[in-house]
Every structure is written in structure tokens, then in C-alpha cells.
N, CA, C and O of each residue as an XYZ file, in Angstrom:
352
protein
N     -26.005    -69.876     28.687
C     -26.181    -68.654     27.384
C     -25.741    -69.671     26.059
O     -26.570    -69.828     25.162
N     -24.612    -70.245     25.991
C     -24.308    -70.880     24.612
C     -25.456    -71.848     24.438
O     -26.044    -71.881     23.358
N     -25.878    -72.791     25.631
C     -27.423    -74.016     25.481
C     -28.565    -73.084     24.840
O     -29.359    -73.558     24.027
N     -28.606    -71.971     25.172
C     -29.925    -71.554     25.168
C     -30.048    -70.795     23.728
O     -31.053    -70.832     23.018
N     -28.614    -69.971     23.374
C     -28.918    -69.741     21.886
C     -27.525    -70.170     21.398
O     -26.382    -69.857     21.730
N     -27.934    -70.817     20.691
C     -26.653    -71.938     20.072
C     -25.473    -70.387     19.578
O     -26.011    -69.377     19.125
N     -24.234    -70.432     19.721
C     -23.163    -69.963     19.330
C     -22.326    -70.368     18.180
O     -22.053    -71.568     18.175
N     -21.999    -69.885     17.509
C     -20.184    -70.648     17.429
C     -19.405    -70.475     16.833
O     -18.868    -71.050     15.886
N     -19.185    -69.096     17.690
C     -18.063    -67.990     17.868
C     -18.219    -67.897     19.204
O     -19.352    -68.013     19.673
N     -16.847    -67.619     20.233
C     -17.160    -66.987     21.217
C     -15.462    -66.191     21.009
O     -14.643    -66.717     20.255
N     -15.142    -64.941     21.760
C     -14.673    -64.339     21.913
C     -14.493    -64.102     24.452
O     -15.165    -63.657     25.382
N     -12.907    -64.906     24.172
C     -12.949    -64.891     25.454
C     -11.843    -63.310     25.776
O     -10.846    -63.007     25.121
N     -12.282    -62.733     26.664
C     -11.176    -62.059     26.943
C     -11.234    -62.288     28.337
O     -12.166    -62.517     29.109
N      -9.024    -62.074     28.582
C      -8.662    -62.375     29.691
C      -7.950    -60.853     30.180
O      -7.896    -60.975     31.404
N      -7.611    -60.039     29.970
C      -6.825    -59.237     29.678
C      -6.377    -58.949     31.216
O      -5.293    -59.062     31.787
N      -7.607    -58.549     31.625
C      -7.504    -58.222     33.631
C      -7.553    -59.393     33.954
O      -8.720    -59.390     34.346
N      -7.237    -60.352     34.098
C      -6.493    -61.447     34.668
C      -5.511    -61.461     35.548
O      -4.375    -61.157     35.184
N      -5.760    -61.788     36.749
C      -3.755    -61.608     37.446
C      -3.684    -62.212     37.851
O      -3.777    -62.027     39.064
N      -3.437    -63.659     37.368
C      -2.302    -64.617     38.377
C      -2.430    -66.029     37.631
O      -2.446    -66.094     36.402
N      -2.520    -67.147     38.453
C      -2.810    -68.338     37.677
C      -4.232    -68.694     38.300
O      -4.819    -68.156     39.239
N      -4.705    -70.041     37.284
C      -5.860    -70.150     37.492
C      -6.165    -71.505     37.552
O      -7.252    -71.968     37.207
N      -4.754    -72.478     38.202
C      -5.137    -73.834     36.889
C      -5.889    -74.652     38.129
O      -5.774    -75.875     38.063
N      -6.828    -73.993     39.524
C      -7.573    -75.177     39.298
C      -8.945    -75.406     39.031
O      -9.781    -75.982     39.727
N      -9.097    -74.651     37.467
C     -10.682    -74.665     36.693
C     -10.260    -75.589     35.542
O     -11.025    -76.223     34.816
N      -8.593    -75.559     35.479
C      -8.176    -76.500     34.216
C      -8.880    -77.762     33.785
O      -9.518    -77.869     32.738
N      -8.708    -78.706     34.685
C      -9.459    -79.649     34.910
C     -11.144    -79.938     34.272
O     -11.766    -80.678     33.509
N     -11.314    -78.817     35.168
C     -13.331    -78.548     35.000
C     -13.447    -78.046     33.143
O     -14.360    -78.544     32.485
N     -12.430    -77.033     32.443
C     -12.728    -76.885     31.680
C     -12.752    -77.731     30.691
O     -13.711    -77.932     29.946
N     -11.260    -78.468     30.640
C     -11.243    -79.336     29.937
C     -11.821    -80.944     30.256
O     -11.220    -81.667     29.460
N     -12.655    -81.697     31.021
C     -13.578    -82.634     30.805
C     -15.125    -81.706     31.554
O     -15.944    -82.149     32.360
N     -15.075    -80.593     31.029
C     -17.027    -80.580     31.137
C     -17.407    -79.342     30.559
O     -18.403    -79.244     29.843
N     -16.500    -78.190     30.895
C     -16.263    -76.915     30.057
C     -17.121    -77.025     28.357
O     -18.232    -76.941     27.834
N     -14.982    -77.388     27.891
C     -15.106    -77.262     26.671
C     -15.604    -78.381     25.690
O     -15.602    -78.261     24.465
N     -16.269    -80.099     26.773
C     -17.087    -80.990     25.725
C     -18.640    -80.582     25.638
O     -19.329    -81.137     24.782
N     -19.303    -79.479     26.635
C     -20.664    -78.558     26.747
C     -20.329    -77.822     25.593
O     -20.611    -78.429     24.560
N     -19.854    -76.789     25.441
C     -19.798    -75.719     24.451
C     -20.010    -76.764     22.928
O     -20.952    -76.899     22.147
N     -18.749    -77.319     23.000
C     -18.864    -78.217     21.554
C     -19.984    -79.101     21.424
O     -20.299    -79.506     20.306
N     -20.326    -79.286     21.976
C     -22.074    -80.193     22.196
C     -23.210    -78.718     21.802
O     -24.224    -78.602     21.114
N     -22.636    -78.053     22.397
C     -24.095    -76.940     21.604
C     -24.035    -76.128     20.975
O     -24.728    -75.148     20.703
N     -22.478    -76.825     20.489
C     -22.663    -75.484     18.644
C     -21.115    -75.226     18.396
O     -20.665    -75.549     17.296
N     -20.122    -74.566     19.512
C     -19.432    -73.898     19.686
C     -18.317    -74.081     18.797
O     -17.516    -74.657     19.534
N     -17.779    -73.958     17.719
C     -16.597    -73.970     16.951
C     -14.682    -73.199     16.298
O     -13.693    -73.571     15.666
N     -15.322    -71.737     17.174
C     -14.507    -71.052     16.846
C     -14.224    -70.155     18.427
O     -15.189    -69.669     19.016
N     -12.914    -70.036     18.940
C     -13.219    -69.725     20.233
C     -11.540    -68.611     20.084
O     -10.391    -69.048     20.141
N     -11.883    -67.446     19.931
C     -10.695    -66.451     20.377
C     -10.488    -65.648     21.375
O     -11.109    -64.838     22.064
N      -9.168    -66.209     21.239
C      -8.869    -66.032     23.492
C      -8.080    -64.295     23.234
O      -7.397    -64.017     22.249
N      -8.403    -63.313     24.396
C      -6.937    -62.380     24.383
C      -6.749    -62.813     25.553
O      -7.664    -63.231     26.263
N      -5.016    -62.743     26.043
C      -4.180    -62.769     26.770
C      -4.226    -61.545     27.631
O      -4.484    -60.352     27.471
N      -3.831    -62.417     28.712
C      -3.733    -60.920     30.101
C      -2.143    -60.623     29.721
O      -1.378    -61.176     28.930
N      -1.991    -59.549     30.598
C      -0.781    -59.458     30.241
C       0.044    -59.874     31.367
O       1.133    -59.358     31.613
N      -0.408    -60.679     31.951
C       0.081    -61.635     33.446
C       1.263    -63.018     32.812
O       1.179    -64.085     32.203
N       1.877    -62.503     33.174
C       3.033    -64.365     32.425
C       2.462    -65.617     33.096
O       2.344    -66.670     32.470
N       2.085    -65.478     34.475
C       0.934    -66.674     34.645
C      -0.360    -66.953     33.784
O      -0.787    -67.782     32.980
N      -0.808    -65.574     34.526
C      -1.884    -65.849     33.583
C      -2.382    -66.249     31.954
O      -3.490    -66.178     31.422
N      -1.174    -66.655     31.481
C      -1.097    -66.300     30.599
C      -0.334    -68.302     30.212
O      -0.402    -68.911     29.145
N       0.076    -68.610     31.078
C       1.328    -69.448     31.268
C      -0.793    -70.431     31.292
O      -1.160    -71.113     30.334
N      -1.450    -70.261     32.191
C      -2.347    -70.453     32.141
C      -3.668    -70.980     30.912
O      -4.365    -71.962     30.655
N      -3.518    -70.162     30.629
C      -4.548    -69.898     29.061
C      -3.695    -70.415     27.879
O      -4.293    -70.537     26.810
N      -2.528    -70.701     27.913
C      -1.437    -71.449     27.434
C      -2.293    -73.497     27.209
O      -2.864    -74.180     26.359
N      -1.820    -73.584     28.584
C      -1.701    -74.542     29.586
C      -3.509    -75.423     28.692
O      -3.530    -76.468     28.043
N      -4.790    -74.460     29.039
C      -5.795    -74.593     28.207
C      -5.926    -74.701     26.900
O      -6.139    -75.736     26.269
N      -5.831    -73.910     26.600
C      -5.188    -74.258     24.851
C      -5.008    -75.493     24.779
O      -5.683    -76.351     24.209
N      -3.914    -75.586     25.475
C      -3.318    -77.741     24.675
C      -4.423    -78.473     24.990
O      -4.691    -79.401     24.226
N      -5.308    -78.235     26.166
C      -6.267    -79.684     26.375
C      -7.407    -79.563     25.877
O      -8.371    -80.286     26.127
N      -7.361    -78.113     24.716
C      -9.270    -78.116     24.424
C      -8.825    -78.256     23.071
O      -9.813    -78.062     22.362
N      -7.673    -78.534     22.265
C      -7.562    -77.475     21.171
C      -8.327    -78.447     20.208
O      -8.995    -77.968     19.291
N      -8.252    -79.698     20.380
C      -8.621    -80.562     19.475
C     -10.994    -80.418     19.569
O     -11.806    -80.997     18.848
N     -11.205    -79.606     20.536
C     -12.809    -79.500     21.059
C     -12.667    -78.339     19.406
O     -13.171    -78.755     18.363
N     -11.813    -76.707     19.446
C     -12.191    -75.964     18.602
C     -11.005    -75.669     18.261
O      -9.905    -75.961     18.729
N     -11.535    -74.712     16.905
C     -10.606    -73.898     16.251
C     -10.278    -72.794     17.344
O     -11.304    -72.366     17.871
N      -9.119    -72.236     17.809
C      -8.485    -71.829     18.641
C      -7.056    -70.521     18.517
O      -5.898    -70.799     18.206
N      -7.534    -69.249     18.829
C      -6.435    -68.172     17.828
C      -6.313    -67.670     19.594
O      -7.299    -67.895     20.296
N      -5.207    -67.072     20.160
C      -4.576    -65.665     20.737
C      -4.922    -64.680     20.388
O      -5.252    -64.485     19.219
N      -4.942    -63.911     21.167
C      -4.867    -62.320     20.988
C      -4.540    -61.376     21.561
O      -5.189    -61.295     22.604
N      -3.527    -60.204     21.387
C      -3.258    -59.775     22.742
C      -4.720    -58.181     22.324
O      -5.284    -57.745     23.328
N      -4.855    -57.967     21.861
C      -6.622    -56.738     21.258
C      -7.809    -57.718     20.951
O      -7.933    -58.739     20.276
N      -8.613    -56.968     21.733
C     -10.142    -57.728     21.049
C     -10.096    -57.270     19.830
O      -9.888    -58.100     18.944
N     -10.224    -56.250     19.560
C     -10.700    -55.761     17.790
C     -10.265    -57.099     17.170
O     -11.030    -57.931     16.681
N      -8.370    -57.225     17.297
C      -8.034    -58.649     16.327
C      -8.549    -59.195     16.725
O      -9.555    -58.769     16.157
N      -9.142    -60.392     17.696
C     -10.069    -61.174     17.624
C     -11.295    -61.330     17.000
O     -11.597    -62.278     16.276
N     -12.230    -60.077     17.387
C     -13.470    -59.615     16.699
C     -13.155    -59.646     15.105
O     -14.093    -60.009     14.394
N     -11.698    -59.238     14.351
C     -11.946    -59.363     13.149
C     -11.475    -60.720     13.204
O     -11.221    -61.007     12.034
N     -11.272    -61.513     13.793
C     -10.394    -63.010     13.082
C     -11.971    -63.703     13.671
O     -12.246    -64.582     12.854
N     -12.628    -63.668     14.310
C     -13.936    -64.602     14.474
C     -15.157    -63.845     13.334
O     -16.023    -64.608     12.905
N     -15.189    -62.460     12.905
C     -15.690    -61.887     11.978
C     -15.752    -62.470     10.579
O     -16.631    -62.202      9.760
N     -14.461    -63.515     10.335
C     -13.721    -63.422      9.187
C     -13.958    -65.512      8.469
O     -13.876    -66.116      7.400
N     -14.409    -65.958     10.629
C     -14.878    -67.686      9.661
C     -16.228    -67.291      9.672
O     -16.773    -66.366     10.273
N     -16.757    -68.290      8.775
C     -17.893    -69.112      8.552
C     -18.502    -69.428      9.212
O     -19.453    -70.139      8.884
């Protein structure tokens, strides 16, 4: 979708994710993040889940891709939206 209609901002909500998704980290780091950066993505607002293990996976992903985007984590989607709207 981002390749067809480029956006510089993305809100990724994982509020309802339960458990770890470690098996996707390598793909997200090596394929997804570079492709999204190439397509124009610059700002990533991440709404973290309530699940401890899912949150750990999000934190690991951010450590792996924080050189690709400006990333912020949030507990609520409204806060994530507000941050994205403030970015130029």
C-alpha cells in the first residue's frame, strides 16, 4: 500500500497482540524496514500491546530498525496520532 501511495507517517497499533512474534523480526529488519524507507516512510508511531512478551518483541524490533525511521512508542492511539500530526 505504501509503495502504491507513499506516506511518510505510519501508526502501527499492536494493542491487541498477545505473545511474542520473534519469528518475524529478521524479516522486518532486513526486508520490511528497508522497503518502507525506500517508499518514503520516515515516522513510525508504535502503540504497544498490554502483553509483556509482545512489548518485548516491539522493543527488540525498534532497536533493530531505529536507524531507518524516527520511532516513538505510545500506550494510546490518540497520543500516537497527535505525535504523527506534529511531524513535518
